[in-house]
Residue frames as a rotation matrix with the C-alpha (Angstrom) as fourth column:
MET 1
-0.796 0.492 0.352 -13.20
-0.348 -0.848 0.400 -40.82
0.495 0.196 0.846 -36.38
LYS 2
-0.826 0.537 0.173 -16.28
-0.015 0.285 -0.958 -40.86
-0.564 -0.794 -0.227 -34.17
THR 3
-0.767 0.641 0.041 -19.60
0.109 0.066 0.992 -41.85
0.633 0.765 -0.120 -35.50
SER 4
-0.650 0.625 0.433 -22.86
-0.714 -0.307 -0.630 -40.88
-0.261 -0.718 0.645 -33.93
VAL 5
-0.864 0.482 -0.143 -25.55
0.429 0.855 0.290 -43.52
0.262 0.190 -0.946 -33.37
PRO 6
-0.305 0.809 0.502 -29.24
-0.424 -0.587 0.689 -42.28
0.853 -0.002 0.522 -33.19
PHE 7
-0.617 0.182 0.766 -30.78
-0.780 -0.006 -0.626 -42.40
-0.110 -0.983 0.145 -29.71
ALA 8
0.408 0.913 0.029 -33.69
-0.892 0.405 -0.202 -44.52
-0.196 0.057 0.979 -31.06
ALA 9
0.349 -0.365 -0.863 -31.32
-0.445 0.746 -0.495 -47.18
0.825 0.557 0.098 -32.26
ILE 10
-0.764 -0.643 0.054 -29.71
-0.273 0.247 -0.930 -47.42
0.585 -0.725 -0.364 -28.86
LEU 11
-0.423 0.662 0.619 -33.11
-0.853 -0.060 -0.519 -47.38
-0.306 -0.747 0.590 -27.00
ALA 12
0.439 0.624 -0.647 -34.40
-0.839 0.542 -0.047 -50.24
0.321 0.563 0.761 -29.33
THR 13
-0.286 -0.610 -0.739 -31.68
-0.162 0.791 -0.590 -52.58
0.944 -0.049 -0.325 -27.94
PHE 14
-0.835 -0.004 0.550 -33.15
-0.546 -0.113 -0.830 -52.15
0.065 -0.994 0.092 -24.39
SER 15
-0.639 0.749 -0.176 -35.86
0.762 0.647 -0.009 -54.30
0.107 -0.140 -0.984 -22.85
SER 16
-0.010 0.740 0.673 -39.21
0.420 -0.607 0.674 -52.52
0.907 0.290 -0.305 -22.84
GLU 17
0.677 0.294 -0.675 -38.99
0.729 -0.144 0.669 -52.14
0.100 -0.945 -0.312 -19.04
ARG 18
-0.122 -0.875 -0.469 -35.76
0.823 -0.353 0.444 -50.37
-0.554 -0.332 0.763 -19.37
GLN 19
-0.552 0.134 0.823 -37.01
0.656 -0.539 0.528 -48.32
0.514 0.832 0.210 -22.24
GLN 20
0.494 0.869 0.038 -39.83
0.534 -0.337 0.776 -47.05
0.687 -0.363 -0.630 -19.91
LYS 21
0.521 -0.370 -0.769 -37.37
0.782 -0.155 0.604 -46.24
-0.342 -0.916 0.208 -17.18
VAL 22
-0.623 -0.767 0.152 -35.07
0.740 -0.516 0.432 -44.29
-0.253 0.382 0.889 -19.61
LYS 23
-0.342 0.539 0.770 -38.16
0.547 -0.552 0.630 -42.38
0.764 0.636 -0.106 -20.98
LYS 24
0.714 0.602 -0.359 -39.47
0.595 -0.250 0.764 -41.58
0.370 -0.759 -0.536 -17.50
ARG 25
0.156 -0.734 -0.661 -36.09
0.788 -0.311 0.531 -40.32
-0.596 -0.604 0.530 -16.33
ALA 26
-0.676 -0.335 0.657 -35.75
0.717 -0.506 0.479 -38.25
0.172 0.795 0.582 -19.54
ALA 27
0.188 0.879 0.438 -39.23
0.504 -0.469 0.725 -36.61
0.843 0.084 -0.532 -18.83
GLU 28
0.726 0.031 -0.687 -38.09
0.675 -0.223 0.703 -35.85
-0.131 -0.974 -0.183 -15.23
LEU 29
-0.343 -0.924 -0.166 -34.89
0.783 -0.379 0.493 -34.18
-0.519 0.039 0.854 -16.41
ILE 30
-0.465 0.275 0.842 -36.92
0.629 -0.567 0.532 -32.14
0.623 0.777 0.090 -19.00
ALA 31
0.483 0.867 -0.121 -39.33
0.617 -0.239 0.750 -31.16
0.621 -0.437 -0.651 -16.25
GLU 32
0.427 -0.405 -0.808 -36.54
0.786 -0.276 0.553 -29.93
-0.447 -0.872 0.201 -13.96
GLU 33
-0.773 -0.557 0.304 -35.19
0.634 -0.645 0.427 -27.47
-0.042 0.522 0.852 -16.77
PHE 34
0.479 0.878 0.024 -37.39
0.872 -0.479 0.102 -24.55
0.101 -0.028 -0.994 -15.86
THR 35
-0.454 -0.783 0.425 -35.69
0.738 -0.598 -0.312 -21.26
0.498 0.172 0.850 -16.78
LEU 36
-0.694 0.132 -0.708 -36.06
0.448 -0.690 -0.569 -17.94
-0.563 -0.712 0.419 -15.04
ARG 37
-0.891 0.388 -0.237 -37.84
-0.432 -0.557 0.709 -16.71
0.143 0.734 0.664 -18.20
ASP 38
-0.468 0.742 -0.479 -40.34
0.231 0.626 0.745 -19.60
0.853 0.238 -0.465 -17.83
LEU 39
-0.465 0.208 -0.861 -40.85
0.885 0.128 -0.447 -18.81
0.017 -0.970 -0.244 -14.16
ARG 40
-0.830 0.149 -0.538 -41.49
-0.053 -0.980 -0.190 -14.97
-0.555 -0.130 0.821 -14.88
LYS 41
-0.764 0.561 -0.319 -43.94
-0.478 -0.159 0.864 -15.90
0.434 0.812 0.390 -17.57
SER 42
-0.478 0.598 -0.643 -45.81
0.616 0.750 0.240 -18.31
0.626 -0.281 -0.728 -15.46
LYS 43
-0.474 0.257 -0.842 -46.34
0.737 -0.408 -0.539 -15.48
-0.482 -0.876 0.004 -12.97
ARG 44
0.316 0.548 0.775 -47.50
0.929 -0.344 -0.136 -13.32
0.192 0.763 -0.618 -15.95
ILE 45
0.669 -0.222 -0.709 -45.06
0.207 -0.861 0.465 -10.70
-0.713 -0.458 -0.531 -15.18
THR 46
0.934 -0.254 0.252 -43.08
0.206 -0.192 -0.960 -8.76
0.292 0.948 -0.127 -17.85
GLN 47
-0.043 -0.994 -0.104 -39.35
0.950 -0.008 -0.313 -8.06
0.310 -0.112 0.944 -17.98
GLU 48
-0.271 0.015 0.962 -40.21
0.015 -1.000 0.020 -4.24
0.962 0.020 0.271 -17.64
GLU 49
0.691 0.631 0.351 -42.07
-0.335 -0.150 0.930 -5.06
0.640 -0.761 0.108 -14.33
VAL 50
0.722 -0.526 -0.449 -39.28
0.688 0.609 0.393 -7.10
0.066 -0.593 0.803 -12.98
ALA 51
-0.328 -0.869 0.370 -36.78
0.765 -0.474 -0.437 -4.42
0.555 0.140 0.820 -13.91
ARG 52
0.053 0.368 0.928 -38.96
-0.254 -0.894 0.368 -1.80
0.966 -0.255 0.046 -12.19
ARG 53
0.963 0.269 0.032 -39.07
-0.114 0.298 0.948 -3.93
0.245 -0.916 0.317 -8.96
LEU 54
0.511 -0.835 -0.206 -35.32
0.859 0.490 0.145 -4.33
-0.020 -0.251 0.968 -9.20
SER 55
0.679 -0.196 -0.707 -34.70
-0.087 -0.978 0.187 -0.61
-0.729 -0.065 -0.682 -9.86
GLY 56
-0.457 -0.850 0.262 -32.93
0.186 0.196 0.963 -1.56
-0.870 0.488 0.069 -13.08
ARG 57
-0.243 0.328 -0.913 -33.61
-0.921 -0.374 0.111 -1.77
-0.306 0.867 0.393 -16.85
GLN 58
0.775 0.629 0.057 -35.43
-0.525 0.691 -0.497 -4.30
-0.352 0.355 0.866 -18.95
GLY 59
0.511 -0.629 -0.586 -32.13
-0.554 0.279 -0.784 -5.21
0.657 0.726 -0.206 -20.76
HIS 60
-0.491 -0.683 0.541 -30.57
-0.840 0.206 -0.502 -6.10
0.231 -0.701 -0.675 -17.53
VAL 61
0.157 0.618 0.770 -33.48
-0.667 0.642 -0.379 -8.61
-0.728 -0.454 0.513 -16.72
SER 62
0.856 0.166 -0.490 -33.15
-0.503 0.492 -0.711 -10.08
0.123 0.854 0.505 -20.26
ARG 63
0.020 -0.944 -0.328 -29.44
-0.599 0.252 -0.760 -10.82
0.801 0.212 -0.560 -19.62
LEU 64
-0.373 -0.048 0.927 -30.17
-0.899 0.266 -0.348 -12.20
-0.229 -0.963 -0.142 -16.28
GLU 65
0.564 0.774 0.287 -32.65
-0.630 0.628 -0.457 -14.65
-0.534 0.077 0.842 -17.80
GLN 66
0.845 -0.254 -0.470 -30.11
-0.370 0.358 -0.858 -15.79
0.386 0.899 0.208 -20.38
ARG 67
-0.118 -0.927 0.355 -27.20
-0.958 0.011 -0.288 -16.44
0.263 -0.374 -0.889 -17.85
ALA 68
0.135 -0.007 -0.991 -26.11
-0.028 1.000 -0.011 -20.04
0.990 0.029 0.135 -17.13
ASP 69
-0.085 -0.237 -0.968 -24.91
0.938 0.307 -0.158 -19.07
0.335 -0.921 0.197 -13.66
MET 70
0.108 0.065 0.992 -25.19
-0.149 -0.986 0.081 -16.16
0.983 -0.156 -0.097 -11.19
LYS 71
-0.890 -0.412 0.195 -24.72
-0.199 -0.034 -0.979 -15.31
0.411 -0.910 -0.052 -7.56
LEU 72
-0.470 0.713 -0.521 -27.25
0.830 0.558 0.013 -16.56
0.300 -0.426 -0.854 -5.14
SER 73
-0.472 0.340 -0.813 -27.97
0.394 -0.744 -0.540 -12.91
-0.789 -0.575 0.217 -4.03
THR 74
-0.846 0.198 -0.495 -28.75
-0.520 -0.516 0.681 -12.03
-0.120 0.833 0.539 -7.61
LEU 75
-0.726 0.560 -0.399 -31.05
0.225 0.742 0.632 -15.03
0.650 0.369 -0.665 -7.93
ARG 76
-0.585 0.410 -0.700 -32.54
0.795 0.123 -0.593 -14.15
-0.157 -0.904 -0.398 -4.58
GLU 77
-0.659 0.297 -0.691 -33.42
-0.195 -0.955 -0.225 -10.55
-0.727 -0.013 0.687 -5.63
TYR 78
-0.806 0.369 -0.463 -34.86
-0.490 0.024 0.871 -11.78
0.333 0.929 0.162 -8.95
VAL 79
-0.626 0.630 -0.460 -37.06
0.622 0.759 0.193 -14.41
0.471 -0.166 -0.866 -7.21
ARG 80
-0.477 0.450 -0.755 -38.28
0.613 -0.445 -0.652 -11.69
-0.630 -0.774 -0.064 -4.67
ALA 81
-0.838 0.156 -0.523 -39.13
-0.393 -0.837 0.381 -9.45
-0.379 0.525 0.762 -7.64
LEU 82
-0.679 0.537 -0.501 -41.43
-0.095 0.612 0.785 -12.29
0.728 0.581 -0.365 -8.74
GLY 83
0.230 0.709 0.667 -42.95
-0.871 -0.156 0.467 -12.34
0.435 -0.688 0.581 -5.28
GLY 84
0.717 0.054 -0.695 -41.17
0.112 0.975 0.191 -15.44
0.688 -0.215 0.693 -4.18
ASP 85
0.601 -0.591 0.538 -38.60
-0.757 -0.207 0.619 -16.53
-0.255 -0.779 -0.572 -1.54
LEU 86
0.199 -0.670 -0.716 -35.34
-0.426 0.599 -0.679 -18.37
0.883 0.440 -0.166 -2.53
GLN 87
0.662 -0.138 0.737 -34.50
-0.657 0.365 0.659 -21.13
-0.360 -0.921 0.151 -0.12
LEU 88
0.028 -0.730 -0.683 -31.29
-0.713 0.464 -0.526 -23.12
0.701 0.502 -0.508 -0.45
ARG 89
0.839 0.178 0.514 -30.99
-0.492 0.653 0.576 -26.67
-0.233 -0.736 0.636 1.02
VAL 90
-0.060 -0.883 -0.466 -27.82
-0.889 0.259 -0.376 -28.55
0.453 0.392 -0.801 1.42
ILE 91
0.896 0.236 0.377 -27.71
-0.365 0.874 0.321 -32.23
-0.254 -0.425 0.869 1.86
PHE 92
-0.114 -0.988 -0.102 -24.54
-0.993 0.117 -0.023 -34.13
0.035 0.099 -0.995 2.48
PRO 93
0.117 0.096 -0.988 -23.88
-0.289 0.956 0.059 -37.76
0.950 0.279 0.140 2.12
ALA 94
0.923 0.327 -0.203 -24.13
0.071 0.375 0.924 -39.85
0.379 -0.867 0.323 5.28
GLU 95
0.359 -0.813 -0.458 -20.44
0.904 0.424 -0.044 -40.29
0.230 -0.398 0.888 5.74
ILE 96
-0.506 -0.460 0.730 -19.82
0.273 -0.888 -0.370 -36.50
0.818 0.012 0.575 5.61
ALA 97
0.352 0.687 0.636 -22.59
-0.489 -0.444 0.751 -36.13
0.798 -0.575 0.179 8.23
ARG 98
0.848 -0.139 -0.512 -21.10
0.416 0.772 0.480 -38.86
0.329 -0.620 0.713 10.37
GLU 99
-0.106 -0.994 -0.007 -17.69
0.883 -0.091 -0.460 -37.17
0.457 -0.055 0.888 10.23
TYR 100
-0.324 0.047 0.945 -19.12
-0.212 -0.977 -0.024 -33.86
0.922 -0.208 0.326 11.39
ARG 101
0.710 0.690 0.139 -21.02
-0.335 0.158 0.929 -35.43
0.619 -0.706 0.343 14.16
ASP 102
0.714 -0.501 -0.489 -17.79
0.645 0.743 0.181 -37.25
0.273 -0.445 0.853 15.22
THR 103
-0.289 -0.951 0.111 -15.50
0.896 -0.310 -0.318 -34.18
0.336 0.007 0.942 15.02
GLY 104
0.224 0.471 -0.853 -17.79
0.657 -0.720 -0.225 -31.26
-0.720 -0.510 -0.471 15.67
PRO 105
0.893 0.290 0.345 -17.71
0.447 -0.663 -0.600 -28.07
0.055 0.690 -0.721 13.94
GLU 106
-0.215 -0.946 0.243 -14.67
0.762 -0.319 -0.564 -26.04
0.611 0.064 0.789 13.14
PRO 107
-0.019 0.138 -0.990 -14.31
0.866 -0.493 -0.086 -23.43
-0.500 -0.859 -0.110 15.82
THR 108
0.640 0.201 0.742 -15.34
0.590 -0.747 -0.307 -20.01
0.493 0.634 -0.596 14.83
ARG 109
-0.328 -0.754 0.570 -13.16
0.216 -0.647 -0.731 -17.01
0.919 -0.117 0.375 15.60
ARG 110
0.066 0.422 0.904 -15.51
-0.762 -0.564 0.319 -16.14
0.644 -0.710 0.284 18.52
ASN 111
0.949 0.310 -0.047 -15.58
-0.213 0.746 0.631 -19.63
0.231 -0.589 0.774 19.92
ARG 112
0.306 -0.934 -0.186 -11.76
0.637 0.346 -0.688 -19.79
0.707 0.092 0.701 19.76
THR 113
-0.367 -0.356 0.859 -11.41
-0.191 -0.875 -0.444 -16.47
0.910 -0.327 0.253 21.59
THR 114
0.468 0.570 0.675 -13.83
-0.793 -0.067 0.606 -17.62
0.391 -0.819 0.420 24.28
SER 115
0.839 -0.243 -0.486 -11.99
0.336 0.935 0.113 -20.97
0.427 -0.259 0.867 24.69
LEU 116
-0.115 -0.990 0.087 -8.66
0.483 -0.132 -0.865 -19.14
0.868 -0.057 0.493 25.01
LYS 117
-0.174 0.083 0.981 -10.08
-0.670 -0.740 -0.057 -16.79
0.722 -0.667 0.185 27.68
LYS 118
0.854 0.481 0.200 -11.55
-0.461 0.519 0.720 -19.73
0.243 -0.707 0.664 29.62
ALA 119
0.620 -0.653 -0.434 -8.15
0.631 0.745 -0.219 -21.69
0.466 -0.138 0.874 29.53
SER 120
-0.326 -0.825 0.461 -6.18
0.226 -0.542 -0.810 -18.68
0.918 -0.160 0.363 30.48
SER 121
0.007 0.318 0.948 -8.44
-0.768 -0.606 0.209 -17.85
0.641 -0.729 0.240 33.44
ARG 122
0.963 0.144 -0.226 -8.21
0.010 0.823 0.567 -21.46
0.268 -0.549 0.792 34.68
LYS 123
0.256 -0.949 -0.184 -4.30
0.663 0.311 -0.681 -21.15
0.703 0.052 0.709 34.61
THR 124
-0.438 -0.327 0.837 -4.46
-0.246 -0.852 -0.461 -17.85
0.865 -0.408 0.293 36.64
ALA 125
0.423 0.776 0.468 -6.73
-0.613 -0.135 0.778 -19.15
0.667 -0.617 0.418 39.25
């Protein structure tokens, strides 16, 4: 059977320097937890107003704010209703970026078609 150990008891076994690092990181993680509801309230906008801007109902906005995940398009619409702009940034580890640089992008359908046309015109010439 598992027994639980209080966090304070574990933290007390760390050096004071490590305790400070743990507390600092915990504060950072808590600060990152900013819900849609918090965001809306910080803008002083009601659920009813967001619903009106989304051409929906207040209950829909309430359910959106409680969801753990949603489509990016839905999040984008919600953020726009608050007067913001959603931007997504993707960062890959260096080895993935290096692999992409070495092999190049996957050819798109348009690029494949263009390449095939060029290859066939060279053969007929």
